[in-house]
N, C-alpha and C positions, 0 to 999 in steps of 0.2 A: 433519417426519416423522423417525422414528428412522433413524439411519445408524450407521456404524462408530463405536464409542466406544473411544478409545485406552485400553489396559490393562484392558478389561473382560473378566473371565474367563468362559468358557463353562460353563454348568451341566452340559453333556453333551459332553465332549471326544470327538471323532470317533475318535481313536486308540484309545480304550477300547472301541470297538465292533468292532474288528478281531480276528481270531484271533491268538493269541500269536506265530505264526511271523512276522508282519509288524511286530511292535513294535520290532524292532531296526534296521529300515531307516531310515537318516537322511533320505533324500529324502522318503519317505512321511511321516515325522514332521513335517518342515518344511512339506510341502504341506498336510497336514491341519490343522496349527497355523494356517496362513493362512486356511483355510476356517473354522476356529473363530472367528477374529477377525471375519470377516464375518457368521457365523451367530449369534454370541453375543447381539447386541441383539435379533435376531428371536426367538430361543428364550426369552430373558428376558421379552420383551414378551408372548409367548404364555403363558408360565408365570404371568404376573401380569396377564392380560387383565382380570379383573374390577376390579382396582385401577386399571388404566389407563382404564377406561370410566367410572369414578366421578369427577365433577369435584372431589370433596373430596380425592382422593388421586392424581389423574393427574399425571404429570410435566409441567413447564411446556410443553414442545413438544407433548405430547399434548393438553394443555388447549386450546391454540390450534386443534388439529384438531377436538376435540370441539365447540368454539364454532362452527366451520363446519357441523358436523352439525346443530346446533339453530338455525342461522341467527341468531346473535348475534355482535356485534362489540365486545367490551369494549375500551376504550381501552388501547393497548399499554403506556403508562406508568402505568396504574392499578396500585395495590398488588395483589399476587398473590391475597390473600383476596378482594378486591373482584372480580377477574376470575373467580375460582371461584364466587362467589355469583351473578354475572351468568349464567354457564353453567348453574349448578344451577337457577336460576329462569326460564330462557329459555322452556321449553315452556309453563309455566303463564302466563308473562308475555305470550306471543303471544295468548292468549285475552282478555287485558285491554287489549291495545294499542288506542289511540285512545279509551280511556275515562278518566274522571277518576281512577279508582283506579290504572289502569296508568301514567298520567303521574306521579302521586304516588309510586308504587313506584319508578319509574325515577329520579326526582330524588333520592329518599331514598337509593337505592343508590349513586348517583354522589357525593352530597355528604355523606351522613350527617345531613342536616338534614330535619326535617319541613316540607314546603312548605305555604304557604297558596295555594290555587288558587281563583280566581273565574272562572266561565264564563258565557257569555251564554245558552246553551241550556237546554232543559228539556222535560219531557213532562207532559202532563195529560190527563185525560179528563173528559168532561161528558155529562150526559144531555140537555142542550139543544143544538140546532143553533146554528151561528154564534157559538160561544163564542170569545173572544179566545185567540189562541195564546200559550203561555208564552214567556218569554225575549225576545230581540231578533231583528230581521230578519237582521242580519249576524252570523255566528258568530265568536266570539273567546274567548280564554282568557288570563288573567293568572296568572303564577306568581310568587309573592312569597316570598323567602327572607330571614329575619332571622338575621344572622350577627355574631359579635363583631368581625370585621375584614373588611369587604366587599372590600377590595383583594386579599385572599388568595385569593378565589374566582375561578376561571377563567370569566369571563363568556362568552367565545366558545365554549368547550367545552360550557357549560351550554346556550347557545342552539342549538348543533348537536344536542344530546341532545333538547331539547324539540321542535325541528323534525322530528326523526325519529319522535317519539312522537305528535305531534299530527297529525290529518288535514291534508292539503295545503291544503284550502279554508278552514281555520280560521285567523284572524288570531291572533297571539300577542305577548305582552309579558312581558318578564322584569324583575322589580324585585329588586334586591339591596340590602337595607337594614341599617343597623347595629341590633343587638339592643339593646333598652332595658335598662339596668341594673336589677336587682331590688333590693328592700330588703336591706341587708346586704352590698352590693357585688358580688354575683355577676351574671353575665350569662346571658340565655337563648340558646337555639340550640344546635345540635350542632357537632361538629368539622368543619371544612372539609376 
Protein backbone atom coordinates (compact mmCIF):
# COMPACT_ATOMS: atom_id res chain seq x y z
CA UNK A 1 0.00 0.00 0.00
CA UNK A 2 1.13 3.56 -0.57
CA UNK A 3 3.05 5.15 2.30
CA UNK A 4 5.38 8.10 2.69
CA UNK A 5 7.72 8.49 -0.27
CA UNK A 6 10.90 10.37 0.59
CA UNK A 7 11.37 13.54 -1.44
CA UNK A 8 7.98 13.31 -3.17
CA UNK A 9 6.67 16.85 -3.69
CA UNK A 10 3.03 17.53 -3.02
CA UNK A 11 0.91 18.83 -5.89
CA UNK A 12 -1.11 20.99 -3.46
CA UNK A 13 1.09 22.51 -0.69
CA UNK A 14 -1.01 23.32 2.36
CA UNK A 15 0.86 26.56 3.01
CA UNK A 16 -0.54 27.93 -0.25
CA UNK A 17 -4.06 27.41 1.05
CA UNK A 18 -3.57 29.85 3.96
CA UNK A 19 -4.15 33.58 4.00
CA UNK A 20 -1.03 35.70 3.37
CA UNK A 21 -0.79 36.79 7.02
CA UNK A 22 0.29 33.22 8.03
CA UNK A 23 2.90 32.70 5.29
CA UNK A 24 5.76 34.23 7.28
CA UNK A 25 5.38 32.10 10.41
CA UNK A 26 8.26 29.60 10.58
CA UNK A 27 6.53 27.08 12.87
CA UNK A 28 3.47 26.94 10.64
CA UNK A 29 5.61 26.47 7.53
CA UNK A 30 7.51 23.54 9.09
CA UNK A 31 4.33 21.98 10.51
CA UNK A 32 2.49 22.15 7.19
CA UNK A 33 5.58 20.88 5.32
CA UNK A 34 5.51 17.76 7.53
CA UNK A 35 1.82 17.27 6.72
CA UNK A 36 2.60 17.76 3.03
CA UNK A 37 5.13 14.91 3.23
CA UNK A 38 2.44 12.63 4.65
CA UNK A 39 -0.34 13.75 2.31
CA UNK A 40 1.68 13.87 -0.95
CA UNK A 41 1.35 10.12 -1.76
CA UNK A 42 -2.37 10.23 -0.95
CA UNK A 43 -3.05 13.30 -3.08
CA UNK A 44 -0.99 12.01 -6.01
CA UNK A 45 -2.74 8.64 -5.84
CA UNK A 46 -6.16 10.29 -5.86
CA UNK A 47 -5.12 12.59 -8.73
CA UNK A 48 -3.99 9.55 -10.73
CA UNK A 49 -6.61 7.05 -9.57
CA UNK A 50 -7.68 5.88 -13.04
CA UNK A 51 -4.05 5.05 -13.90
CA UNK A 52 -3.61 3.27 -10.56
CA UNK A 53 -6.68 1.08 -11.15
CA UNK A 54 -5.54 -0.04 -14.61
CA UNK A 55 -3.19 -3.07 -14.43
CA UNK A 56 -1.33 -1.79 -17.51
CA UNK A 57 -0.18 1.39 -15.75
CA UNK A 58 -0.51 0.74 -12.01
CA UNK A 59 2.65 1.15 -9.90
CA UNK A 60 4.15 -2.15 -8.70
CA UNK A 61 2.82 -1.87 -5.14
CA UNK A 62 -0.65 -1.00 -6.41
CA UNK A 63 -0.53 -3.89 -8.88
CA UNK A 64 -0.16 -6.32 -5.98
CA UNK A 65 -3.18 -4.71 -4.33
CA UNK A 66 -5.21 -4.94 -7.56
CA UNK A 67 -4.27 -8.63 -7.79
CA UNK A 68 -5.93 -9.16 -4.41
CA UNK A 69 -9.06 -7.37 -5.63
CA UNK A 70 -9.48 -9.78 -8.55
CA UNK A 71 -8.39 -12.88 -6.57
CA UNK A 72 -5.26 -13.72 -8.53
CA UNK A 73 -1.80 -14.42 -7.15
CA UNK A 74 0.88 -13.91 -9.79
CA UNK A 75 4.22 -15.34 -8.73
CA UNK A 76 6.30 -12.61 -7.02
CA UNK A 77 9.42 -13.26 -9.07
CA UNK A 78 7.58 -13.29 -12.40
CA UNK A 79 8.48 -10.45 -14.78
CA UNK A 80 6.41 -7.30 -14.27
CA UNK A 81 4.64 -7.57 -17.65
CA UNK A 82 3.63 -11.16 -16.88
CA UNK A 83 2.14 -10.08 -13.52
CA UNK A 84 0.29 -7.25 -15.26
CA UNK A 85 -1.12 -9.71 -17.82
CA UNK A 86 -2.24 -12.06 -15.01
CA UNK A 87 -4.14 -9.26 -13.25
CA UNK A 88 -5.58 -7.91 -16.51
CA UNK A 89 -6.94 -11.34 -17.51
CA UNK A 90 -8.01 -12.51 -14.05
CA UNK A 91 -11.72 -11.73 -14.22
CA UNK A 92 -12.26 -13.42 -17.58
CA UNK A 93 -9.91 -16.21 -16.49
CA UNK A 94 -12.12 -17.05 -13.52
CA UNK A 95 -14.96 -17.91 -15.90
CA UNK A 96 -12.71 -20.44 -17.69
CA UNK A 97 -11.13 -21.90 -14.57
CA UNK A 98 -11.26 -25.69 -14.48
CA UNK A 99 -11.70 -25.93 -18.26
CA UNK A 100 -9.29 -27.05 -20.94
CA UNK A 101 -9.08 -23.51 -22.33
CA UNK A 102 -8.50 -22.00 -18.90
CA UNK A 103 -5.67 -24.45 -18.20
CA UNK A 104 -4.06 -23.77 -21.58
CA UNK A 105 -4.30 -19.99 -21.01
CA UNK A 106 -2.72 -20.25 -17.55
CA UNK A 107 0.18 -22.43 -18.76
CA UNK A 108 0.75 -20.17 -21.79
CA UNK A 109 0.81 -17.07 -19.58
CA UNK A 110 3.27 -18.66 -17.15
CA UNK A 111 5.66 -20.22 -19.68
CA UNK A 112 5.07 -18.47 -22.99
CA UNK A 113 4.66 -21.91 -24.57
CA UNK A 114 1.55 -23.39 -26.20
CA UNK A 115 0.82 -26.59 -24.21
CA UNK A 116 -0.47 -29.87 -25.58
CA UNK A 117 -3.26 -31.00 -23.26
CA UNK A 118 -4.88 -34.43 -23.29
CA UNK A 119 -7.80 -35.18 -21.00
CA UNK A 120 -9.95 -38.17 -20.18
CA UNK A 121 -13.33 -36.53 -20.09
CA UNK A 122 -15.83 -35.63 -22.69
CA UNK A 123 -19.48 -35.02 -23.33
CA UNK A 124 -21.85 -36.53 -25.83
CA UNK A 125 -25.52 -36.91 -26.47
CA UNK A 126 -27.50 -39.65 -28.05
CA UNK A 127 -31.06 -40.31 -29.11
CA UNK A 128 -30.77 -43.91 -27.91
CA UNK A 129 -30.82 -44.95 -24.25
CA UNK A 130 -27.89 -46.80 -22.64
CA UNK A 131 -25.33 -45.31 -24.99
CA UNK A 132 -21.75 -45.68 -23.76
CA UNK A 133 -20.39 -42.67 -21.90
CA UNK A 134 -17.49 -40.80 -23.50
CA UNK A 135 -14.06 -40.64 -21.96
CA UNK A 136 -12.78 -42.80 -19.11
CA UNK A 137 -14.12 -43.55 -15.65
CA UNK A 138 -11.31 -41.80 -13.75
CA UNK A 139 -10.75 -38.14 -14.72
CA UNK A 140 -7.19 -37.14 -15.57
CA UNK A 141 -5.31 -34.54 -17.57
CA UNK A 142 -1.83 -34.55 -19.11
CA UNK A 143 -0.08 -31.28 -19.85
CA UNK A 144 2.81 -31.64 -22.29
CA UNK A 145 5.27 -28.87 -23.04
CA UNK A 146 7.93 -29.04 -25.74
CA UNK A 147 10.78 -26.67 -24.94
CA UNK A 148 14.30 -26.18 -26.29
CA UNK A 149 15.88 -26.74 -22.85
CA UNK A 150 13.66 -28.74 -20.43
CA UNK A 151 16.05 -28.13 -17.51
CA UNK A 152 15.40 -24.35 -17.63
CA UNK A 153 11.68 -24.72 -16.94
CA UNK A 154 10.68 -24.69 -13.26
CA UNK A 155 8.79 -28.00 -12.97
CA UNK A 156 7.67 -27.43 -9.36
CA UNK A 157 6.21 -24.02 -10.15
CA UNK A 158 4.46 -25.44 -13.22
CA UNK A 159 2.96 -28.29 -11.19
CA UNK A 160 1.71 -25.81 -8.57
CA UNK A 161 0.06 -23.75 -11.31
CA UNK A 162 -1.61 -26.78 -12.88
CA UNK A 163 -2.72 -27.99 -9.44
CA UNK A 164 -4.43 -24.64 -8.87
CA UNK A 165 -6.15 -24.68 -12.27
CA UNK A 166 -7.32 -28.30 -12.43
CA UNK A 167 -10.26 -29.44 -10.26
CA UNK A 168 -9.09 -31.26 -7.13
CA UNK A 169 -10.57 -34.65 -8.09
CA UNK A 170 -8.80 -34.75 -11.46
CA UNK A 171 -5.47 -36.58 -11.68
CA UNK A 172 -2.74 -34.72 -13.49
CA UNK A 173 0.56 -35.40 -15.20
CA UNK A 174 3.13 -32.90 -16.42
CA UNK A 175 5.50 -33.81 -19.25
CA UNK A 176 8.33 -31.47 -20.20
CA UNK A 177 9.97 -32.68 -23.39
CA UNK A 178 12.77 -31.33 -25.56
CA UNK A 179 11.46 -29.75 -28.74
CA UNK A 180 12.32 -31.51 -31.96
CA UNK A 181 14.67 -29.62 -34.27
CA UNK A 182 12.96 -28.49 -37.45
CA UNK A 183 14.59 -28.70 -40.86
CA UNK A 184 17.11 -25.89 -41.14
CA UNK A 185 18.32 -26.17 -37.55
CA UNK A 186 15.60 -24.16 -35.73
CA UNK A 187 13.67 -25.52 -32.79
CA UNK A 188 9.97 -25.41 -31.98
CA UNK A 189 8.46 -24.11 -28.77
CA UNK A 190 8.36 -20.74 -27.11
CA UNK A 191 10.65 -19.03 -24.69
CA UNK A 192 10.67 -20.46 -21.18
